[in-house]
Every structure is written in C-alpha cells, then in structure tokens.
MARBA-532021 format. One record per residue (C-alpha): residue number from 0; y, x, z. Coordinates in steps of 0.05 Angstrom, whole numbers, plus 32768, in hexadecimal, padded with zeros to 4 digits. Each point is the difference from the previous one (the first is absolute). Layout:
N
> seq,y,x,z
> NUM,Y,X,Z
...
% end
This chain:
556
> seq,y,x,z
> 0,802A,764C,7D35
> 1,8018,8021,803F
> 2,7FE4,7FF6,8048
> 3,802F,7FFA,8031
> 4,8008,8020,8041
> 5,801B,7FEB,803A
> 6,8020,8044,8010
> 7,8012,8010,7FBB
> 8,7FD5,8044,8002
> 9,7FBC,7FFC,7FF6
> 10,7FD3,8028,802F
> 11,7FB5,8016,7FF6
> 12,7FE6,7FC8,8023
> 13,8030,7FD0,7FD9
> 14,7FE5,8019,7FC1
> 15,7FB5,8007,8017
> 16,8003,7FB8,801F
> 17,800E,7FE2,7FB7
> 18,7FC0,801E,7FDA
> 19,7FDA,8008,8041
> 20,7FF8,7FB9,8013
> 21,7FC0,7FE5,800D
> 22,8017,7FBB,800A
> 23,8014,7FF2,7FBC
> 24,7FCA,801E,7FD6
> 25,7FB2,7FFA,8005
> 26,7FCB,8034,7FF0
> 27,7FC1,7FD7,800E
> 28,7FDE,7FCC,7FD8
> 29,8019,7FBB,8013
> 30,7FFC,7FBC,7FE3
> 31,803A,800D,7FD5
> 32,7FDA,803D,7FDD
> 33,7FC1,7FDD,8001
> 34,801B,7FCC,7FD5
> 35,801C,8030,7FD1
> 36,7FC6,802E,7FF7
> 37,7FD0,7FC1,7FFF
> 38,8029,7FE3,7FBD
> 39,800C,8046,7FE8
> 40,7FD3,8034,8016
> 41,801A,8031,7FD0
> 42,8046,7FEF,8015
> 43,801F,800B,7FC2
> 44,803A,7FD2,8017
> 45,8014,802E,8039
> 46,803D,802B,7FFC
> 47,800A,8046,8022
> 48,8047,7FFC,8022
> 49,8027,8038,801B
> 50,803D,7FFB,8039
> 51,8027,803A,8007
> 52,802F,7FFF,803B
> 53,802F,8042,7FFE
> 54,802B,801E,8035
> 55,803F,7FCF,7FF9
> 56,7FD1,7FC5,800C
> 57,8006,7FEF,7FB6
> 58,7FBE,7FE3,7FE6
> 59,7FE0,8003,7FBB
> 60,7FCA,7FD7,7FE7
> 61,7FD3,8007,7FC3
> 62,7FC2,7FEF,7FDB
> 63,7FE5,8008,7FBD
> 64,800C,7FB9,7FF4
> 65,8038,7FD4,8012
> 66,7FEA,7FD8,803D
> 67,801C,7FDD,803D
> 68,7FE3,7FEA,8046
> 69,8015,7FD1,802F
> 70,8002,800C,8049
> 71,7FF2,7FD0,803D
> 72,804C,7FF5,8003
> 73,8005,7FE9,7FB6
> 74,8022,8040,7FEC
> 75,7FE8,801D,7FC2
> 76,7FF0,8047,7FF5
> 77,8008,801C,7FB7
> 78,7FE0,803D,7FE2
> 79,8027,8018,7FC3
> 80,7FD0,801D,7FC5
> 81,8011,8046,7FFF
> 82,7FBD,801F,801B
> 83,7FE2,801D,7FBC
> 84,7FB9,7FFE,8016
> 85,7FDA,7FF8,8042
> 86,7FE8,803C,8028
> 87,7FBC,8009,8013
> 88,7FFE,8002,804F
> 89,7FC3,8024,801C
> 90,7FE7,8003,8047
> 91,7FCE,802E,8012
> 92,7FE1,802B,8035
> 93,7FD4,8046,7FFD
> 94,7FC1,8000,8032
> 95,8008,802F,8038
> 96,8048,800D,7FF3
> 97,8035,7FE4,8033
> 98,803F,8003,7FCF
> 99,8018,7FBE,7FE2
> 100,8003,8003,7FB4
> 101,8048,7FED,7FF0
> 102,800C,7FD2,7FBE
> 103,8040,8009,7FDC
> 104,8021,7FF6,7FBC
> 105,8043,800D,7FDD
> 106,8035,7FC8,7FF9
> 107,803B,8001,7FCA
> 108,802F,7FC8,8001
> 109,803F,7FEE,7FE3
> 110,8036,8023,802D
> 111,8036,7FCC,7FF4
> 112,7FDD,7FD2,8024
> 113,8017,8028,803E
> 114,8031,8034,7FF0
> 115,7FDF,8039,8025
> 116,803F,8028,7FFE
> 117,802A,7FCF,8024
> 118,7FCB,7FF1,8035
> 119,8004,804B,8014
> 120,8051,8006,7FFD
> 121,7FFF,7FBD,802B
> 122,7FDA,8027,8036
> 123,7FBD,7FE3,7FF9
> 124,7FBB,8025,7FED
> 125,7FDA,7FE9,7FC2
> 126,7FBC,800B,8012
> 127,7FDE,7FC5,8023
> 128,7FC2,7FD9,8000
> 129,7FD0,7FDC,7FCC
> 130,7FCF,7FC7,7FFE
> 131,7FCD,7FF8,7FCC
> 132,7FDE,7FBC,7FFD
> 133,7FDC,7FCD,7FD8
> 134,801E,7FB9,7FF9
> 135,7FF3,7FC4,7FCF
> 136,803F,7FDE,7FDB
> 137,8017,7FCC,802C
> 138,7FD9,8012,8036
> 139,800E,8007,804C
> 140,8026,803D,800D
> 141,7FE4,8009,804C
> 142,7FB7,7FFA,7FDD
> 143,800C,8040,7FD7
> 144,7FC7,8031,8003
> 145,801B,804A,8011
> 146,7FDF,803B,7FE4
> 147,8031,8035,8018
> 148,803A,8009,802C
> 149,801D,8041,7FEF
> 150,803A,802B,800E
> 151,802D,8023,7FCA
> 152,7FEC,8047,800F
> 153,800C,803F,7FD5
> 154,804D,7FF5,7FF6
> 155,801D,7FCC,7FD1
> 156,8017,801A,7FBE
> 157,8042,7FDF,7FDC
> 158,803E,800F,7FD3
> 159,8033,7FD3,7FE7
> 160,7FFA,7FB4,8004
> 161,7FDD,7FFF,7FBB
> 162,7FCC,8030,8007
> 163,7FBF,7FEC,8023
> 164,7FF3,8006,804F
> 165,7FBE,801C,8011
> 166,7FDC,8007,803F
> 167,7FBB,8007,801A
> 168,7FDC,7FC7,802B
> 169,7FC4,801B,802C
> 170,7FE4,7FEE,8042
> 171,8026,8015,803C
> 172,7FEB,803D,8024
> 173,802E,803B,8012
> 174,803D,7FD1,7FFF
> 175,7FDA,7FD8,8036
> 176,7FDE,8030,802D
> 177,801B,801A,803A
> 178,7FFE,8041,802B
> 179,7FDA,7FEE,803B
> 180,800E,800C,8041
> 181,8047,7FEF,7FEF
> 182,801A,8014,8045
> 183,800F,804E,800F
> 184,800C,801C,8044
> 185,8045,8027,7FFF
> 186,802D,8019,8037
> 187,801E,7FBF,8009
> 188,7FBF,7FDB,8002
> 189,7FF6,8008,8050
> 190,8045,800E,801A
> 191,8002,8027,803C
> 192,7FED,7FEF,804D
> 193,8036,800C,8032
> 194,7FD4,8041,8019
> 195,7FD6,800F,7FC1
> 196,7FFA,801F,7FC3
> 197,7FFB,7FDD,7FB9
> 198,7FCE,800A,7FC2
> 199,7FE7,8046,7FF3
> 200,800F,8017,7FBB
> 201,7FBE,800A,7FF1
> 202,7FF5,7FB1,8003
> 203,803F,7FF4,7FD9
> 204,7FE8,7FDD,7FBC
> 205,7FC2,7FE6,8015
> 206,7FEE,7FBA,7FF2
> 207,7FEC,7FCC,802E
> 208,7FB6,7FFB,7FF1
> 209,7FE2,7FBE,7FED
> 210,7FC3,7FE9,8024
> 211,7FD7,7FC5,7FDC
> 212,7FD4,7FE0,8035
> 213,7FDB,8039,8020
> 214,7FFA,804B,8000
> 215,7FD1,802C,801D
> 216,800B,8040,7FDB
> 217,803B,800E,8028
> 218,8048,7FF4,7FF4
> 219,802D,803A,8008
> 220,8038,7FEE,8030
> 221,8049,8017,7FED
> 222,8021,8023,803E
> 223,8046,7FE6,8003
> 224,801A,7FFF,8048
> 225,8003,8021,8044
> 226,8019,7FD7,8038
> 227,8013,802B,803E
> 228,7FEE,7FE1,8043
> 229,8019,8009,803E
> 230,7FBD,8015,801D
> 231,8001,8043,7FD9
> 232,7FCC,7FE1,7FD0
> 233,800F,7FE9,7FB5
> 234,7FE9,7FC5,7FDB
> 235,7FED,8015,7FBB
> 236,8002,7FCD,7FCD
> 237,7FDF,7FFA,7FBD
> 238,7FFF,7FCA,7FC1
> 239,7FBB,7FE6,7FF5
> 240,800F,7FD4,7FC6
> 241,802C,7FC5,7FE0
> 242,8001,7FBD,8020
> 243,7FEA,7FD6,803E
> 244,7FBC,7FED,7FEC
> 245,7FD1,803D,801C
> 246,7FEC,8018,8041
> 247,7FE1,8043,8011
> 248,7FC0,800D,8018
> 249,7FF1,8045,8004
> 250,8036,8040,8004
> 251,7FEF,8047,7FED
> 252,8028,803D,8011
> 253,7FF5,803B,7FD9
> 254,7FBC,7FEB,7FEF
> 255,7FEB,7FE6,8043
> 256,7FFB,7FB8,801C
> 257,8038,7FF3,8033
> 258,7FE8,7FD2,803D
> 259,8038,7FC8,7FFB
> 260,800E,8006,804A
> 261,8035,7FCF,801D
> 262,8042,8020,7FFA
> 263,7FE5,8035,7FCF
> 264,7FFD,7FDE,7FC3
> 265,8029,7FC4,7FF2
> 266,7FF2,7FD6,7FBA
> 267,8040,7FD5,7FF2
> 268,801E,7FD6,7FC6
> 269,8049,801F,7FF3
> 270,8037,8003,7FCF
> 271,8027,8035,7FDB
> 272,804A,800B,8009
> 273,8003,7FD1,7FBA
> 274,7FD4,7FCE,801B
> 275,7FBD,8015,7FDC
> 276,7FC7,7FE8,8022
> 277,7FCA,8035,8019
> 278,7FCD,8016,802C
> 279,800B,802E,8039
> 280,7FD5,802F,8029
> 281,801C,8023,803C
> 282,7FE2,8039,802C
> 283,8013,8019,803B
> 284,7FFF,804B,8005
> 285,8025,8036,8024
> 286,800E,802F,7FC1
> 287,8045,7FFE,7FE6
> 288,7FEE,8005,7FB7
> 289,7FBB,7FDB,8008
> 290,8014,7FC6,7FC4
> 291,800D,803C,7FD0
> 292,7FC0,802F,800D
> 293,7FC7,7FD1,8005
> 294,7FD9,7FDA,7FCB
> 295,7FF6,7FB8,8016
> 296,7FCE,7FD0,7FD9
> 297,7FF0,7FB8,8011
> 298,7FD0,7FC9,7FEB
> 299,801C,7FBF,8000
> 300,7FED,7FB9,7FEF
> 301,8024,7FBD,7FEF
> 302,8018,7FE2,803F
> 303,7FD3,7FC3,7FF3
> 304,7FC6,802A,7FEC
> 305,7FFC,7FE4,7FB9
> 306,7FE9,8025,7FC7
> 307,8005,7FE9,7FB5
> 308,7FD7,8012,7FC6
> 309,801D,802F,7FCA
> 310,8012,7FCE,7FCF
> 311,802C,7FDC,8035
> 312,801D,8042,800E
> 313,8017,8009,7FB9
> 314,8020,7FBA,7FFE
> 315,8028,8017,803C
> 316,801D,803E,7FE1
> 317,8011,7FDE,7FC2
> 318,801E,7FC3,8029
> 319,8028,8025,8033
> 320,8007,804C,7FE0
> 321,8016,7FF3,7FB7
> 322,802D,7FE2,7FDB
> 323,7FCC,7FCB,7FE0
> 324,8007,7FDB,8049
> 325,7FD7,7FBF,8004
> 326,8015,7FE6,7FB8
> 327,7FE3,803D,7FDD
> 328,7FB9,7FFF,8021
> 329,7FC6,7FE3,7FCF
> 330,7FE6,7FCF,8037
> 331,7FC2,7FF1,7FCA
> 332,7FEE,8047,7FF9
> 333,8000,8004,804E
> 334,7FD8,7FC3,800B
> 335,7FD1,801B,7FCE
> 336,7FF8,8042,801F
> 337,7FFE,7FE5,8046
> 338,7FC7,7FD0,7FE6
> 339,7FD6,8044,7FEE
> 340,8016,802C,802F
> 341,7FD4,8006,8041
> 342,801B,8017,8040
> 343,8013,8047,7FEB
> 344,8034,801E,8032
> 345,8034,803B,7FF7
> 346,802F,801A,802C
> 347,8040,8010,7FDF
> 348,8035,8036,8017
> 349,8037,8001,7FD4
> 350,802B,8040,8005
> 351,7FEF,801D,803E
> 352,8000,8044,7FF5
> 353,8041,801D,7FF9
> 354,8043,7FFF,7FD4
> 355,7FE6,801C,7FC0
> 356,7FC9,7FC9,7FFA
> 357,8025,7FCA,7FDD
> 358,7FD0,7FC6,7FEB
> 359,8011,7FC3,7FD9
> 360,7FE3,7FBD,800D
> 361,7FE2,7FF4,7FBA
> 362,7FE7,8045,7FFE
> 363,7FDF,8000,8040
> 364,7FD7,7FBB,7FEC
> 365,7FF1,8020,7FBB
> 366,7FEC,8048,8019
> 367,7FEE,8003,8049
> 368,7FDE,7FB6,8006
> 369,7FE3,7FFA,7FC1
> 370,7FE5,804B,7FFC
> 371,7FDA,7FEA,803C
> 372,7FF1,7FB9,7FE8
> 373,7FEB,8010,7FB8
> 374,7FEE,7FBC,7FF3
> 375,8048,7FE9,8010
> 376,802F,8003,7FC0
> 377,8047,7FEB,7FFE
> 378,8016,7FD9,7FC2
> 379,8039,7FD5,7FE6
> 380,8002,7FBC,7FEE
> 381,8031,7FC5,7FEB
> 382,7FFD,7FEA,804E
> 383,800E,804A,8019
> 384,7FD4,803D,801C
> 385,7FC5,7FFD,801B
> 386,7FB9,8019,800E
> 387,7FC2,8002,7FD2
> 388,7FBF,8005,802D
> 389,7FC3,8014,7FCD
> 390,7FC2,7FEB,801E
> 391,7FC9,7FF7,7FCA
> 392,7FD1,7FE9,8039
> 393,8028,7FC3,800F
> 394,7FD6,7FBF,7FF8
> 395,803F,7FDA,7FE9
> 396,8009,7FFF,7FB4
> 397,803C,7FDB,7FE6
> 398,7FE4,7FF2,7FBA
> 399,7FC5,8001,7FD6
> 400,801A,8012,7FBC
> 401,7FD6,7FF9,7FC0
> 402,8014,8026,7FBF
> 403,8015,7FCF,7FCB
> 404,7FFC,7FC1,802B
> 405,803A,7FDE,8021
> 406,8038,8031,8010
> 407,7FE6,8040,7FEF
> 408,8006,800F,7FB4
> 409,7FE0,8047,7FF2
> 410,7FF9,8047,8014
> 411,8044,8028,7FF1
> 412,7FE5,8043,8013
> 413,7FC1,802B,7FFE
> 414,7FDD,8012,8046
> 415,8014,803D,8020
> 416,7FD2,801F,802E
> 417,8026,802A,8039
> 418,8003,8048,8001
> 419,7FCE,802C,801E
> 420,8034,8028,8029
> 421,800E,7FBF,8026
> 422,7FB9,7FF6,8017
> 423,7FEC,801B,8043
> 424,7FBD,7FFC,8029
> 425,8014,8025,803B
> 426,803C,7FE6,802D
> 427,801E,8020,8042
> 428,8039,7FD1,8027
> 429,8021,802A,803A
> 430,8025,7FCC,802C
> 431,8014,7FF5,804E
> 432,8034,8038,7FF3
> 433,801E,8020,8043
> 434,804D,800C,7FF5
> 435,7FFE,8030,8043
> 436,7FC8,802D,7FE3
> 437,800F,7FF4,7FB5
> 438,7FBC,7FF1,7FF2
> 439,7FCF,7FC6,7FEB
> 440,7FD4,7FF1,8033
> 441,7FC5,7FDB,7FDC
> 442,7FDF,8006,7FB9
> 443,7FD8,7FD0,7FDD
> 444,7FD9,8016,7FBF
> 445,7FDD,7FD7,7FCE
> 446,7FCC,801D,7FCF
> 447,7FB9,7FF9,7FDC
> 448,7FE3,8003,8047
> 449,8020,7FBE,801C
> 450,8016,7FDE,7FC1
> 451,7FDC,7FDF,7FC5
> 452,8038,8007,7FCA
> 453,800B,8048,8012
> 454,7FB5,800C,8000
> 455,7FFB,7FE3,7FB9
> 456,8042,8022,7FE7
> 457,7FE7,8047,801A
> 458,7FC2,7FF4,7FDC
> 459,8026,7FF2,7FBA
> 460,8038,802A,800C
> 461,7FEF,803B,8032
> 462,802B,8008,8040
> 463,8045,7FEB,7FFC
> 464,802F,8007,803E
> 465,803B,7FE2,8002
> 466,803B,8022,8028
> 467,7FFC,7FEA,8046
> 468,802E,7FC9,8011
> 469,802D,8018,803A
> 470,8019,7FBC,8029
> 471,803F,800A,8031
> 472,7FF9,7FB3,800A
> 473,7FB8,7FE9,8004
> 474,7FEC,8002,8047
> 475,7FC4,7FD2,800A
> 476,7FB2,800B,7FE8
> 477,7FF8,7FBB,7FE2
> 478,803C,8009,7FD9
> 479,7FEF,8045,7FEB
> 480,7FB7,7FEB,7FE7
> 481,801D,7FCD,7FD1
> 482,802B,802E,7FE2
> 483,7FD0,8033,7FEE
> 484,7FC8,7FCA,7FEE
> 485,8036,7FE0,7FD2
> 486,8010,8043,7FDE
> 487,7FB1,8001,7FF3
> 488,7FF5,7FBF,7FE6
> 489,803A,8004,7FD1
> 490,8000,8048,7FEA
> 491,7FBC,8019,8003
> 492,7FE4,7FE1,7FB4
> 493,8033,7FF3,7FC8
> 494,8024,7FC5,7FF3
> 495,8013,7FE3,7FC1
> 496,8046,7FE1,7FE4
> 497,800A,7FCD,7FCD
> 498,8036,7FD3,7FEA
> 499,7FFF,7FBC,7FE4
> 500,802E,7FCE,7FE3
> 501,8006,7FBE,8018
> 502,8030,7FBB,8005
> 503,803D,8014,802A
> 504,7FEB,7FC5,802D
> 505,7FD1,8037,8020
> 506,803E,801C,801F
> 507,8004,7FC4,8030
> 508,7FB4,800A,8013
> 509,7FF5,804C,800E
> 510,8025,8037,8026
> 511,7FF8,804E,7FFF
> 512,7FC5,8014,8031
> 513,7FDF,7FBE,7FF4
> 514,7FAF,8000,7FF4
> 515,7FEA,7FD8,7FC4
> 516,7FBD,7FF9,7FDD
> 517,8001,800E,7FB5
> 518,7FCC,7FF1,7FC2
> 519,8005,801E,7FC5
> 520,7FC4,7FF2,7FD4
> 521,8018,8032,7FCD
> 522,7FFA,8039,802B
> 523,7FC3,7FDD,8029
> 524,8027,7FFB,8041
> 525,7FED,7FB9,8029
> 526,802B,7FF5,8043
> 527,8015,804A,800E
> 528,8027,800A,8039
> 529,8040,8017,7FEF
> 530,8049,800F,8018
> 531,8048,7FF2,7FE5
> 532,8026,803F,7FF8
> 533,8030,7FE9,7FCA
> 534,8023,7FC1,7FEF
> 535,8031,8002,7FC1
> 536,8023,7FC2,7FE8
> 537,801F,7FFF,7FBC
> 538,8014,7FBC,7FDE
> 539,7FC1,7FD7,7FEF
> 540,7FCC,8034,801D
> 541,7FEA,801F,803B
> 542,7FD9,803D,800A
> 543,7FD9,8012,803C
> 544,7FE3,8042,800E
> 545,7FBE,7FFF,8027
> 546,7FD8,8033,8029
> 547,7FB5,7FF9,7FF9
> 548,7FD4,8014,8036
> 549,7FC3,8007,7FD0
> 550,7FD8,8030,8020
> 551,800C,7FEF,804B
> 552,7FD3,7FC0,7FF5
> 553,7FD3,801C,7FC8
> 554,7FED,803E,801A
> 555,8002,7FF7,8046
% end
C-alpha cells in the first residue's frame, strides 16, 4: 500500500501526519475498550499491529496473525501475518532524573514488499515512521490503542530484494529536537541606517534570546546598531529577546540601573531585516562606540502581566519549539502533571549567553528545567512526549490493588531497597540567580534542624549532605521551598521498588506517576502508598513497577 501525496514528494510533515495523528486513534479507556476488557480481561483476542510508513509513502502493515479492521468509511485495513513475535513495549521513568527513557526494538521484514534500492534510486529516503498499536480482528480501525509512535532511527540495513530489510523503531528524540533559538544575528540581520553603523563583529553569531513570561535575573542585550542623529548624539540599539509579547521594566548599564528618562531610553517592538520579531531597547548617548562598549541587561515581563507554571512552560516548548508540535504532546500526562503540580514558577531564558551556548529544546527541558525541578521526569507513551510529576503525598490514588484479586495476579520481582548512596538528609538550594553579578542571591537549607525526615535519616545513617542544587530558573521563595522540601520528603529515607504481574487491562487504568495503594498479604503489606514507575506490556500480561514509600509512613 502506498499513501498518496498531492505533491508527489513526501515532506517530514507529510510522513509525520500519517502516523502522529491523534484524530484517528485512541490512547485512553473508552466504551469500545471497556467492552473488550470486560468480556476478556486477559485480552487474549487482542493483537499487536505494526504500521511502517517509509520515506516514499509506501506503507507496510504486519502482525503475528492475519487480521483486518474496518474504518469509519468502511475501508478495510489488512495486516499480513509476517511478524514472528510481538515485542515487549515498556514505558518507565527514573525518580529524580529528567531524561525520558526511549523505547526501541529491531524490526526485520521481507524487503520484497518494498524493494529498498528502487526507493533510493527513485530519489526517496527509506527511513520513515512507525506506529505500534493494539487491535482486535474485525474491530474499529479508529479505535485502535496506540502503544508507540516511533521513528526509524539508527539507519536502515538492506541488500538485494531477497535479503531482509532491518531497521530500529524508537521513540523520536534527536530527530524531533531543534536548536533554540533558531534565529542568529548576522551582518544582514539589521541593515544599515543612512548615517549609521551596522552590527559589531562581536555580536555576530549571537542568537536572539527567548524569554518565557518573565525574567528578573537580567537578560543580556545584544548591541547591534548605532543610528547617527543630527543633534550630535547617537541612538544605540540593543536586541532584548524574540517576539512582541514582552515589556522592559528595568534597564542596567554596566551593572547600574539606568533611569528610564524620557527620550533617553526607548523600548519598542521591532523587526529584523528578514522579518524576525524582537524587542528592542534604544539608549541615547553621545559616545560614538557606546553600543559596542557597554554591558546592557534588562528585566522583562509579559505585556499582559501573566505568568505560567513550569508544567505549562514545558508544554509550550514542546508544542512550538520541537518537531513534535501539538500532535506529539501527551495531553494525558500533562493533565495529570498539572493536577499534581502546585504553583511552581520558573523564569526561562533560553540561549542568551552567546554564540557558543547552543541548546536544544528537549535538552533544555530534560537538563535545565528538570534539574531544578527533580519531581518532573519526562517520558514517552503512545500519545507522545510529556512530563511525569512524582508526588508521594498527593491525596489522589487512582487504584487500590490487591495481589491475587481481580486484575493483579502476583509479584514478579524481589523487593529492592534504594541505595544508601542515593539517600541524603541535608539539602541546599541556591536560587534567585543574578545574571548581572553572576551570583545566586538566596539560599534555602533543609536538614535535621527543620525537617522530620532529615532528622530521622541522620539518626539512622549519620550526616549525608547532598551536593547543592544551584538553579538559574527558580526565583520565588515559595517554589524554592517546595523543591527543597520535596527532596527531603522523597530522598531522606529509602524507598522500595517491586514489580507485579497482572492483566493487560490494567494498562487502561493507570499511568506513569500515578499513586496507588498496594496490598500484598505474602509480604505483609496492606494499603501501602506507592507510585507507578514502569508499565510493560506483553501479549496477555502487564507488568507494573511500583515504588513503595514504606518508611515515610511507618517511621515518620
């Protein structure tokens, strides 16, 4: 089967829209799947199907069994029985780590179904996208349950048409990431005024900074132009940040606040020579080289005064600064995270320190943001990419699970206590970073003198000091206190990881980061508060990994 394209050539967006299309699939429990799991909790009649869309638009659909499904237009979707075995699909995250764990597996198919060399000689790429989903024979195609929307990464291996075609299917990360900001200051960005000078050489290569909502650490401005005035003075112009959504509240020159006297300092929305929107500060001065010689920093805020919580900022980055776009956002994970996240604020300033400071959007999320907010971990699912917010104290428990009853069969692993090396009882958070002085202006300490968990921990393990957390994005006291207290309430005592096997129907009821209560009579556990860190699907079974917070409730 070949999917047609109006232009005859398949762009990235063409191929992505075929697979990453939320309208024509489901990822949450609905009446269709509720009926299936009610009749068959073991999901023995459910088949894993795979759709591969290659660079030329050719589509190959396979499964372990020969099945067909019907879409709303009465069109049949056939899956050939060419899959030897269904792979295990596992989603997980690591507590305290922001990096998403990519799922991957190797696929080998009959090359005669594609003829890869003919594709290349025809001017197309072989690599494309893949979708892994669950369906039932003669079921509704639009109601298939998607487990993974993947990328064909790692290179495609092939030979003659009678040799196998092999490729990796993996959650897209590097191929969907983008360097931010995208726009660079160069000698053509601003042109020349009739009686002026163009951008200094020292400013060439700097990227237009991105400010998200608010910044009180100081946005370093880029000197770009000098406009000669007939009065003998000069209008020196500086780039503040991308976009027309902000206003400047304070200007600093060489570390000193500059009074915003009328006609001395002017703030305006501007456009570069190639149409890039940016915020500009102009300073009137008689010095010929002022815009090259001085260091200018500004405080900014959104023009409407609004400020979003950190989860909303992460969502904005994924939607607008990566190739995931809106269709690659896991709205379910974001909804759960927003429910558990209090008013945690962050001041995000992306790539404002020079031409050599290159960041990508996903790396900025997983490294810069998540390192300051260790309760946030990024993860992949069948819906896309999103955050897991861990909070053992959340009052909401999505399920009460009893081993040996209903959908939970038995324990699948031994219980593992977290390493003593990962346990601390003294925490220091430095925050309210001042970009002008390059110093953190505030500090919070949580230890045995002001936290019960730290006190118990120190009495059992001795003093264990965690390396200070130095945040450049946390500025308000309430957020800083929450982060420090969260560390103490999740890492001061050991936690316990264990896996259980159950019905695959559980997959529709729980998500990563959900809090549940577990009862296991064999271990002597009753309604123990736990957090789901792993969900692993195999045909006919599901394995869930739980982190149990035993000591926090029992000792404290």
